[in-house]
NUGU-737942 format. One record per residue (C-alpha): residue in one letter; x, y, z. Coordinates in steps of 0.5 Angstrom, whole numbers, plus 500, padded with zeros to 3 digits. Layout:
REM NUGU-737942
<code=A, east=X, north=Y, up=Z> .
...
This chain:
REM NUGU-737942
<code=M, east=845, north=214, up=243> .
<code=R, east=847, north=214, up=236> .
<code=G, east=854, north=215, up=237> .
<code=K, east=858, north=221, up=234> .
<code=T, east=863, north=222, up=228> .
<code=I, east=870, north=221, up=231> .
<code=E, east=875, north=226, up=227> .
<code=E, east=882, north=224, up=225> .
<code=G, east=887, north=229, up=227> .
<code=P, east=894, north=230, up=230> .
<code=P, east=896, north=227, up=237> .
<code=L, east=892, north=229, up=243> .
<code=R, east=894, north=235, up=247> .
<code=P, east=891, north=240, up=252> .
<code=P, east=889, north=246, up=249> .
<code=R, east=894, north=252, up=250> .
<code=D, east=892, north=258, up=254> .
<code=H, east=895, north=264, up=258> .
<code=G, east=897, north=259, up=264> .
<code=D, east=903, north=256, up=260> .
<code=R, east=906, north=263, up=259> .
<code=L, east=904, north=265, up=266> .
<code=A, east=908, north=258, up=268> .
<code=G, east=914, north=260, up=264> .
<code=G, east=914, north=267, up=267> .
<code=V, east=914, north=264, up=274> .
<code=T, east=920, north=259, up=272> .
<code=I, east=924, north=265, up=270> .
<code=A, east=922, north=269, up=276> .
<code=A, east=924, north=263, up=281> .
<code=V, east=931, north=262, up=278> .
<code=L, east=932, north=270, up=278> .
<code=L, east=930, north=269, up=286> .
<code=V, east=935, north=263, up=287> .
<code=C, east=940, north=267, up=284> .
<code=A, east=938, north=274, up=288> .
<code=S, east=938, north=269, up=294> .
<code=A, east=945, north=267, up=293> .
<code=F, east=948, north=274, up=291> .
<code=T, east=945, north=276, up=297> .
<code=V, east=948, north=271, up=302> .
<code=A, east=955, north=272, up=299> .
<code=G, east=954, north=280, up=299> .
<code=S, east=952, north=279, up=307> .
<code=V, east=957, north=274, up=309> .
<code=A, east=962, north=279, up=306> .
<code=R, east=959, north=285, up=309> .
<code=S, east=959, north=282, up=316> .
<code=V, east=966, north=280, up=316> .
<code=Q, east=967, north=288, up=315> .
<code=G, east=962, north=289, up=321> .
<code=A, east=957, north=293, up=316> .
<code=L, east=951, north=288, up=317> .
<code=S, east=950, north=282, up=322> .
<code=V, east=950, north=275, up=319> .
<code=T, east=943, north=274, up=322> .
<code=D, east=939, north=279, up=318> .
<code=N, east=942, north=277, up=312> .
<code=L, east=941, north=270, up=313> .
<code=T, east=934, north=272, up=314> .
<code=I, east=933, north=275, up=308> .
<code=S, east=936, north=270, up=304> .
<code=V, east=932, north=264, up=307> .
<code=L, east=926, north=268, up=305> .
<code=L, east=928, north=269, up=298> .
<code=L, east=929, north=262, up=298> .
<code=N, east=922, north=260, up=300> .
<code=V, east=919, north=264, up=295> .
<code=A, east=923, north=261, up=290> .
<code=L, east=921, north=254, up=292> .
<code=T, east=914, north=256, up=293> .
<code=L, east=914, north=258, up=285> .
<code=L, east=918, north=252, up=283> .
<code=G, east=913, north=248, up=287> .
<code=W, east=907, north=251, up=283> .
<code=R, east=910, north=250, up=277> .
<code=R, east=911, north=243, up=278> .
<code=Y, east=904, north=243, up=280> .
<code=R, east=902, north=246, up=273> .
<code=A, east=906, north=241, up=269> .
<code=L, east=902, north=235, up=273> .
<code=K, east=896, north=238, up=272> .
<code=Q, east=897, north=238, up=264> .
<code=E, east=899, north=231, up=264> .
<code=V, east=893, north=229, up=268> .
<code=A, east=889, north=233, up=263> .
<code=L, east=892, north=229, up=257> .
<code=R, east=891, north=222, up=260> .
<code=R, east=884, north=224, up=261> .
<code=A, east=883, north=226, up=254> .
<code=A, east=887, north=220, up=251> .
<code=E, east=882, north=216, up=255> .
<code=A, east=876, north=219, up=253> .
<code=R, east=878, north=218, up=245> .
<code=A, east=880, north=211, up=247> .
<code=S, east=873, north=210, up=250> .
<code=E, east=870, north=213, up=243> .
<code=L, east=874, north=209, up=239> .
<code=A, east=872, north=202, up=243> .
<code=T, east=864, north=204, up=242> .
<code=S, east=864, north=208, up=236> .
<code=D, east=865, north=206, up=228> .
<code=P, east=870, north=211, up=226> .
<code=L, east=868, north=211, up=219> .
<code=T, east=860, north=213, up=220> .
<code=G, east=860, north=215, up=228> .
<code=L, east=855, north=210, up=229> .
<code=L, east=856, north=205, up=235> .
<code=N, east=860, north=199, up=233> .
<code=R, east=858, north=191, up=235> .
<code=R, east=860, north=191, up=242> .
<code=A, east=857, north=198, up=244> .
<code=L, east=850, north=195, up=240> .
<code=G, east=850, north=189, up=245> .
<code=E, east=851, north=193, up=251> .
<code=S, east=847, north=199, up=249> .
<code=G, east=842, north=194, up=246> .
<code=A, east=842, north=190, up=253> .
<code=R, east=840, north=196, up=257> .
<code=L, east=835, north=198, up=252> .
<code=V, east=831, north=191, up=252> .
<code=E, east=832, north=191, up=260> .
<code=T, east=828, north=198, up=260> .
<code=S, east=823, north=197, up=255> .
<code=L, east=821, north=190, up=258> .
<code=G, east=820, north=193, up=265> .
<code=Q, east=816, north=198, up=261> .
<code=R, east=812, north=193, up=257> .
<code=R, east=814, north=195, up=251> .
<code=P, east=817, north=191, up=245> .
<code=V, east=824, north=192, up=242> .
<code=A, east=825, north=191, up=234> .
<code=M, east=831, north=190, up=231> .
<code=L, east=833, north=191, up=224> .
<code=M, east=839, north=188, up=221> .
<code=I, east=841, north=191, up=214> .
<code=D, east=845, north=189, up=209> .
<code=L, east=847, north=194, up=203> .
<code=D, east=846, north=190, up=196> .
<code=H, east=851, north=191, up=190> .
<code=F, east=855, north=196, up=195> .
<code=K, east=861, north=191, up=193> .
<code=S, east=860, north=193, up=185> .
<code=V, east=860, north=201, up=187> .
<code=N, east=867, north=200, up=191> .
<code=D, east=870, north=196, up=186> .
<code=L, east=868, north=200, up=180> .
<code=H, east=869, north=207, up=184> .
<code=G, east=875, north=205, up=189> .
<code=H, east=875, north=205, up=197> .
<code=L, east=874, north=212, up=198> .
<code=A, east=868, north=213, up=194> .
<code=G, east=866, north=206, up=198> .
<code=D, east=867, north=210, up=204> .
<code=Q, east=863, north=216, up=202> .
<code=L, east=857, north=211, up=200> .
<code=L, east=857, north=208, up=207> .
<code=R, east=857, north=215, up=211> .
<code=A, east=851, north=217, up=206> .
<code=A, east=848, north=210, up=207> .
<code=S, east=848, north=211, up=215> .
<code=A, east=845, north=218, up=215> .
<code=A, east=839, north=215, up=211> .
<code=I, east=839, north=209, up=216> .
<code=V, east=839, north=214, up=222> .
<code=A, east=834, north=219, up=219> .
<code=P, east=827, north=215, up=220> .
<code=L, east=829, north=212, up=226> .
<code=P, east=825, north=214, up=232> .
<code=P, east=828, north=218, up=238> .
<code=H, east=833, north=214, up=243> .
<code=A, east=834, north=209, up=238> .
<code=L, east=840, north=205, up=237> .
<code=A, east=844, north=205, up=230> .
<code=A, east=850, north=201, up=229> .
<code=R, east=855, north=199, up=223> .
<code=L, east=857, north=192, up=225> .
<code=G, east=862, north=192, up=219> .
<code=G, east=863, north=192, up=212> .
<code=D, east=856, north=194, up=209> .
<code=E, east=852, north=191, up=215> .
<code=F, east=848, north=196, up=219> .
<code=A, east=843, north=194, up=225> .
<code=C, east=838, north=199, up=229> .
<code=A, east=834, north=197, up=235> .
<code=F, east=828, north=201, up=238> .
<code=A, east=822, north=200, up=243> .
<code=F, east=815, north=201, up=240> .
<code=D, east=808, north=201, up=242> .
<code=P, east=805, north=194, up=242> .
<code=D, east=798, north=197, up=240> .
<code=Q, east=802, north=200, up=234> .
<code=P, east=806, north=194, up=231> .
<code=A, east=805, north=197, up=224> .
<code=A, east=810, north=203, up=226> .
<code=V, east=816, north=198, up=225> .
<code=D, east=814, north=197, up=218> .
<code=H, east=813, north=204, up=217> .
<code=V, east=820, north=205, up=219> .
<code=A, east=823, north=199, up=215> .
<code=D, east=820, north=202, up=209> .
<code=A, east=822, north=209, up=210> .
<code=I, east=830, north=206, up=211> .
<code=L, east=829, north=202, up=204> .
<code=A, east=826, north=207, up=200> .
<code=R, east=832, north=212, up=202> .
<code=I, east=837, north=207, up=201> .
<code=A, east=834, north=206, up=194> .
<code=E, east=834, north=213, up=192> .
<code=P, east=841, north=215, up=188> .
<code=F, east=847, north=217, up=192> .
<code=L, east=851, north=222, up=189> .
<code=I, east=858, north=220, up=191> .
<code=G, east=864, north=224, up=188> .
<code=G, east=860, north=227, up=182> .
<code=V, east=858, north=220, up=180> .
<code=E, east=851, north=217, up=181> .
<code=A, east=851, north=211, up=185> .
<code=R, east=845, north=206, up=186> .
<code=I, east=844, north=201, up=191> .
<code=G, east=839, north=197, up=195> .
<code=A, east=838, north=194, up=202> .
<code=S, east=836, north=187, up=204> .
<code=M, east=833, north=187, up=211> .
<code=G, east=831, north=182, up=217> .
<code=I, east=827, north=184, up=223> .
<code=A, east=825, north=181, up=229> .
<code=R, east=822, north=183, up=236> .
<code=T, east=822, north=181, up=243> .
<code=E, east=817, north=176, up=245> .
<code=A, east=817, north=169, up=249> .
<code=G, east=823, north=166, up=248> .
<code=C, east=827, north=172, up=245> .
<code=R, east=828, north=177, up=251> .
<code=T, east=836, north=178, up=250> .
<code=V, east=839, north=182, up=245> .
<code=D, east=844, north=177, up=243> .
<code=T, east=837, north=173, up=241> .
<code=L, east=834, north=179, up=237> .
<code=M, east=841, north=180, up=233> .
<code=R, east=841, north=172, up=231> .
<code=R, east=834, north=172, up=229> .
<code=S, east=834, north=179, up=225> .
<code=D, east=840, north=176, up=222> .
<code=I, east=836, north=169, up=220> .
<code=A, east=831, north=174, up=217> .
<code=L, east=836, north=178, up=213> .
<code=Y, east=839, north=171, up=210> .
<code=A, east=831, north=170, up=208> .
<code=A, east=830, north=177, up=205> .
<code=K, east=837, north=176, up=201> .
<code=R, east=835, north=169, up=198> .
<code=A, east=828, north=172, up=196> .
<code=G, east=831, north=177, up=191> .
<code=R, east=834, north=182, up=195> .
<code=N, east=832, north=189, up=196> .
<code=Q, east=826, north=187, up=201> .
<code=R, east=825, north=186, up=208> .
<code=A, east=823, north=180, up=212> .
<code=W, east=820, north=178, up=219> .
<code=F, east=823, north=173, up=223> .
<code=D, east=819, north=166, up=224> .
<code=A, east=821, north=160, up=227> .
<code=S, east=821, north=156, up=220> .
<code=M, east=827, north=160, up=218> .
<code=E, east=831, north=158, up=224> .
<code=R, east=829, north=151, up=222> .
<code=E, east=831, north=152, up=215> .
<code=L, east=838, north=155, up=217> .
<code=E, east=839, north=149, up=221> .
<code=L, east=838, north=144, up=216> .
<code=R, east=842, north=148, up=211> .
<code=N, east=848, north=148, up=216> .
<code=E, east=847, north=141, up=217> .
<code=I, east=847, north=140, up=209> .
<code=E, east=854, north=144, up=209> .
<code=L, east=857, north=140, up=214> .
<code=G, east=855, north=134, up=211> .
<code=L, east=858, north=136, up=204> .
<code=R, east=864, north=138, up=207> .
<code=A, east=865, north=131, up=210> .
<code=G, east=862, north=127, up=204> .
<code=I, east=866, north=130, up=198> .
<code=P, east=873, north=128, up=201> .
<code=S, east=870, north=121, up=203> .
<code=G, east=867, north=120, up=196> .
<code=R, east=859, north=120, up=199> .
<code=I, east=857, north=124, up=193> .
<code=V, east=857, north=119, up=187> .
<code=P, east=856, north=119, up=180> .
<code=W, east=849, north=117, up=177> .
<code=F, east=848, north=117, up=169> .
<code=E, east=842, north=119, up=165> .
<code=P, east=842, north=116, up=158> .
<code=Q, east=842, north=120, up=151> .
<code=I, east=838, north=117, up=145> .
<code=D, east=839, north=118, up=138> .
<code=L, east=831, north=119, up=136> .
<code=A, east=831, north=117, up=129> .
<code=T, east=835, north=110, up=131> .
<code=G, east=834, north=109, up=138> .
<code=A, east=841, north=108, up=139> .
<code=L, east=844, north=110, up=146> .
<code=T, east=849, north=115, up=144> .
<code=G, east=852, north=117, up=151> .
<code=F, east=850, north=119, up=158> .
<code=E, east=849, north=125, up=162> .
<code=L, east=853, north=125, up=169> .
<code=L, east=849, north=127, up=175> .
<code=A, east=851, north=128, up=182> .
<code=R, east=847, north=124, up=188> .
<code=W, east=849, north=124, up=195> .
<code=D, east=849, north=117, up=198> .
<code=H, east=848, north=119, up=205> .
<code=P, east=849, north=114, up=211> .
<code=D, east=843, north=116, up=215> .
<code=H, east=838, north=119, up=209> .
<code=G, east=840, north=114, up=203> .
<code=I, east=840, north=117, up=196> .
<code=I, east=839, north=125, up=196> .
<code=E, east=837, north=129, up=190> .
<code=P, east=841, north=134, up=188> .
<code=A, east=836, north=140, up=188> .
<code=A, east=837, north=139, up=196> .
<code=F, east=844, north=140, up=196> .
<code=I, east=847, north=143, up=190> .
<code=P, east=844, north=150, up=191> .
<code=I, east=848, north=150, up=198> .
<code=A, east=854, north=148, up=195> .
<code=E, east=854, north=154, up=190> .
<code=E, east=853, north=158, up=196> .
<code=S, east=858, north=155, up=201> .
<code=G, east=863, north=155, up=195> .
<code=L, east=864, north=148, up=195> .
<code=I, east=861, north=147, up=188> .
<code=G, east=868, north=147, up=185> .
<code=E, east=870, north=141, up=189> .
<code=L, east=864, north=137, up=189> .
<code=S, east=864, north=138, up=181> .
<code=M, east=871, north=135, up=180> .
<code=S, east=870, north=130, up=185> .
<code=V, east=864, north=127, up=181> .
<code=M, east=867, north=128, up=175> .
<code=R, east=873, north=124, up=176> .
<code=A, east=868, north=118, up=179> .
<code=G, east=864, north=119, up=173> .
<code=I, east=870, north=119, up=168> .
<code=E, east=873, north=113, up=172> .
<code=E, east=866, north=109, up=170> .
<code=A, east=866, north=112, up=163> .
<code=R, east=873, north=109, up=161> .
<code=H, east=870, north=102, up=161> .
<code=W, east=864, north=104, up=156> .
<code=D, east=864, north=103, up=149> .
<code=P, east=869, north=108, up=145> .
<code=S, east=863, north=111, up=142> .
<code=L, east=859, north=113, up=148> .
<code=L, east=860, north=120, up=150> .
<code=L, east=860, north=123, up=157> .
<code=S, east=856, north=130, up=158> .
<code=V, east=858, north=133, up=165> .
<code=N, east=855, north=140, up=168> .
<code=I, east=859, north=146, up=170> .
<code=S, east=856, north=151, up=175> .
<code=P, east=856, north=158, up=174> .
<code=S, east=861, north=159, up=179> .
<code=Q, east=866, north=155, up=176> .
<code=M, east=865, north=159, up=169> .
<code=R, east=868, north=165, up=173> .
<code=D, east=875, north=160, up=174> .
<code=A, east=880, north=162, up=169> .
<code=W, east=883, north=156, up=170> .
<code=L, east=877, north=151, up=169> .
<code=A, east=879, north=149, up=162> .
<code=Q, east=886, north=147, up=165> .
<code=K, east=883, north=143, up=171> .
<code=I, east=879, north=139, up=166> .
<code=V, east=885, north=137, up=162> .
<code=K, east=889, north=135, up=168> .
<code=L, east=883, north=131, up=170> .
<code=L, east=883, north=127, up=163> .
<code=T, east=891, north=126, up=163> .
<code=E, east=890, north=123, up=170> .
<code=T, east=885, north=118, up=168> .
<code=S, east=887, north=117, up=161> .
<code=F, east=880, north=119, up=158> .
<code=P, east=880, north=121, up=151> .
<code=A, east=878, north=128, up=151> .
<code=E, east=874, north=128, up=145> .
<code=R, east=869, north=123, up=149> .
<code=L, east=868, north=128, up=154> .
<code=E, east=862, north=134, up=153> .
<code=V, east=862, north=140, up=158> .
<code=E, east=855, north=143, up=159> .
<code=I, east=855, north=150, up=160> .
<code=T, east=848, north=154, up=162> .
<code=E, east=846, north=160, up=158> .
<code=A, east=846, north=164, up=164> .
<code=A, east=853, north=162, up=166> .
<code=L, east=856, north=163, up=159> .
<code=F, east=853, north=170, up=158> .
<code=E, east=854, north=173, up=165> .
<code=N, east=862, north=174, up=163> .
<code=L, east=862, north=173, up=155> .
<code=G, east=869, north=174, up=155> .
<code=L, east=872, north=170, up=160> .
<code=A, east=867, north=164, up=158> .
<code=A, east=869, north=165, up=151> .
<code=S, east=876, north=164, up=153> .
<code=I, east=874, north=158, up=157> .
<code=V, east=870, north=155, up=151> .
<code=A, east=876, north=156, up=146> .
<code=S, east=881, north=153, up=151> .
<code=L, east=877, north=147, up=152> .
<code=K, east=876, north=146, up=144> .
<code=N, east=883, north=147, up=143> .
<code=Q, east=884, north=140, up=147> .
<code=R, east=878, north=137, up=143> .
<code=I, east=873, north=137, up=149> .
<code=R, east=866, north=138, up=146> .
<code=V, east=862, north=144, up=149> .
<code=A, east=854, north=144, up=149> .
<code=L, east=850, north=150, up=151> .
<code=D, east=845, north=147, up=156> .
<code=D, east=838, north=150, up=158> .
<code=F, east=837, north=153, up=152> .
<code=G, east=831, north=158, up=151> .
<code=T, east=831, north=160, up=159> .
<code=G, east=837, north=166, up=158> .
<code=Y, east=838, north=172, up=153> .
<code=S, east=843, north=169, up=148> .
<code=S, east=844, north=173, up=142> .
<code=L, east=844, north=170, up=135> .
<code=T, east=851, north=173, up=134> .
<code=H, east=854, north=170, up=140> .
<code=L, east=851, north=163, up=138> .
<code=R, east=855, north=164, up=131> .
<code=T, east=861, north=166, up=134> .
<code=L, east=862, north=160, up=139> .
<code=P, east=864, north=154, up=137> .
<code=L, east=858, north=150, up=140> .
<code=D, east=858, north=142, up=139> .
<code=R, east=851, north=142, up=141> .
<code=I, east=845, north=146, up=144> .
<code=K, east=840, north=143, up=149> .
<code=I, east=833, north=145, up=150> .
<code=D, east=831, north=146, up=157> .
<code=R, east=826, north=141, up=159> .
<code=S, east=821, north=146, up=162> .
<code=F, east=819, north=147, up=154> .
<code=V, east=819, north=140, up=152> .
<code=L, east=815, north=137, up=158> .
<code=R, east=809, north=142, up=156> .
<code=M, east=809, north=141, up=148> .
<code=T, east=803, north=136, up=148> .
<code=E, east=799, north=141, up=152> .
<code=D, east=802, north=148, up=150> .
<code=A, east=802, north=151, up=143> .
<code=E, east=807, north=156, up=145> .
<code=A, east=812, north=151, up=148> .
<code=A, east=811, north=147, up=142> .
<code=A, east=812, north=153, up=137> .
<code=L, east=818, north=155, up=141> .
<code=V, east=821, north=148, up=141> .
<code=R, east=820, north=148, up=133> .
<code=L, east=824, north=155, up=133> .
<code=I, east=830, north=153, up=137> .
<code=V, east=830, north=147, up=133> .
<code=S, east=830, north=151, up=126> .
<code=L, east=835, north=156, up=129> .
<code=A, east=840, north=150, up=131> .
<code=Q, east=839, north=147, up=124> .
<code=G, east=841, north=154, up=121> .
<code=L, east=847, north=154, up=125> .
<code=D, east=849, north=147, up=123> .
<code=V, east=849, north=145, up=131> .
<code=P, east=845, north=138, up=133> .
<code=V, east=840, north=139, up=138> .
<code=L, east=838, north=135, up=144> .
<code=A, east=831, north=135, up=148> .
<code=E, east=831, north=134, up=155> .
<code=G, east=825, north=132, up=159> .
<code=V, east=822, north=127, up=154> .
<code=E, east=818, north=123, up=158> .
<code=T, east=813, north=120, up=154> .
<code=G, east=813, north=117, up=147> .
<code=E, east=808, north=122, up=144> .
<code=I, east=813, north=128, up=146> .
<code=A, east=819, north=123, up=143> .
<code=A, east=815, north=123, up=136> .
<code=M, east=813, north=130, up=136> .
<code=L, east=821, north=132, up=137> .
<code=T, east=823, north=127, up=131> .
<code=A, east=817, north=130, up=127> .
<code=I, east=820, north=137, up=127> .
<code=G, east=827, north=135, up=126> .
<code=C, east=830, north=134, up=133> .
<code=T, east=836, north=129, up=133> .
<code=M, east=837, north=127, up=140> .
<code=G, east=833, north=126, up=147> .
<code=Q, east=834, north=124, up=154> .
<code=G, east=828, north=123, up=159> .
<code=W, east=825, north=118, up=163> .
<code=H, east=821, north=115, up=157> .
<code=F, east=828, north=113, up=155> .
<code=G, east=831, north=111, up=162> .
<code=R, east=831, north=114, up=169> .
<code=P, east=838, north=116, up=172> .
<code=A, east=841, north=110, up=175> .
<code=P, east=848, north=109, up=179> .
<code=A, east=854, north=106, up=176> .
<code=R, east=852, north=099, up=178> .
<code=T, east=846, north=099, up=174> .
<code=T, east=849, north=103, up=168> .
<code=R, east=854, north=098, up=168> .
<code=A, east=849, north=092, up=167> .
<code=L, east=845, north=096, up=162> .
<code=L, east=851, north=097, up=158> .
<code=A, east=853, north=090, up=159> .
<code=G, east=846, north=087, up=156> .
<code=R, east=848, north=091, up=150> .
<code=G, east=855, north=089, up=149> .
<code=L, east=857, north=096, up=150> .
<code=L, east=862, north=095, up=156> .
<code=S, east=870, north=094, up=154> .
<code=A, east=873, north=088, up=156> .
<code=A, east=877, north=091, up=162> .
<code=S, east=871, north=094, up=165> .
<code=P, east=870, north=091, up=172> .
<code=I, east=863, north=088, up=171> .
<code=A, east=866, north=085, up=164> .
<code=R, east=872, north=082, up=168> .
<code=D, east=867, north=079, up=173> .
<code=G, east=862, north=076, up=168> .
<code=E, east=869, north=072, up=165> .
<code=V, east=870, north=070, up=172> .
<code=V, east=863, north=067, up=173> .
<code=A, east=863, north=064, up=166> .
<code=M, east=870, north=060, up=167> .
<code=R, east=867, north=058, up=173> .
<code=Q, east=861, north=055, up=170> .
<code=R, east=865, north=052, up=164> .
<code=R, east=869, north=048, up=170> .
<code=R, east=863, north=046, up=173> .
<code=K, east=860, north=043, up=167> .
<code=R, east=867, north=039, up=165> .
<code=A, east=867, north=036, up=172> .
């Protein structure tokens, strides 16, 4: 059962036929017979009074006519009740269709897939045949829907559903689960498991072909997750859950591909959910804490500032590196809240540093889609009384040029408030020289992947020299990330790179360690917590000496 198309139309009513005209004629005849009976009775009574006809004969005739009339009226009522029953049955049939089918594509809906899938699994397992479940999500459908409108989107969904159904074997189930997500289920020969791959590849190939929607060519793709019945997976609910997990893995791997479920995917998803739940609780409670990586003037060795980094101070697992939770924060929409929380904590620390030191903060690509980002940062600076000129916002090359118009507006707003702007991970994207010239950048940061390979890879060294030369031509300072050895630092200094950061100068450290470092160099203000603690200790020592 794959469902059938449900056409929209006027309210349900049984079709008119010749019986309707007959019923109308019978009603008229019954009314006439009643009138004739009344006339006959009146005439019979009058003639009986005159002695021309007996009253009994006249009453017999009248009763006969009345019986015929009542019979005809009863039949007319029966006809009306029959039509009412037919109308109710038609309404129930339509309600049943709407309850089990998707009105747009005519495929089964989620509820019907669960019911029909349960029967399919039960029957197939009894025949010792496995069942495959294919979970399909259309790639880039939202772009088509936003660009060409919802009507075109509906037409594309109908066309995509036809492309999905066409390669399926007989007696397969096909459903639209909602939005641009579909599912298929069918039994297959256990001796020919490759048959499932052939069906899956055929579906992906059909969806990858261009669709002509309203005279416009639309190109989309699809990601697919596949699961099959086996030990531990003998219900349709488990099949759907596993195929959905595999679909998530296929989308993370780059979309427009398929992935079979395996147990590691489930463990990974459970870990991801655990991290997401931990972040939702940890961000408001201050568990995401600031760490600081020093930035150095390569010519003099002087400390010029710090890059603000995030670490998760987990109550059970200790300090967790950002690579374990930042991607999940991005996917779950928590990155904005996380970033502003860490930025606030970092600024509170930097308020006690020497005024010559800068604080560099990273902005995620998703934050660059927020038209109010600059206003949020300015509000934070106002609330913390931190000088705007001491803050540097780092924007990745990919995020900057993903939506250049919005990014340029954000950069201009930041610059108007005297906030510095740096282009991060330079060399990994597709920057245009024209764009670099027009954007008011204060610094370019060379990606660490190139800097780390300078001593071993001549091409990487040449690329770093090219970037430094380009920045010098644009009169923009350059900072190299990933400076982990003295040899790399010397090579950077030789080609004119002015600043660097990396393990050669110091690893990222928590706030307390950073305060101690600054205190040792005399770069803490008198109002800082560690300076106040130091004064208290010194006073106590002087008192002890006097005593």
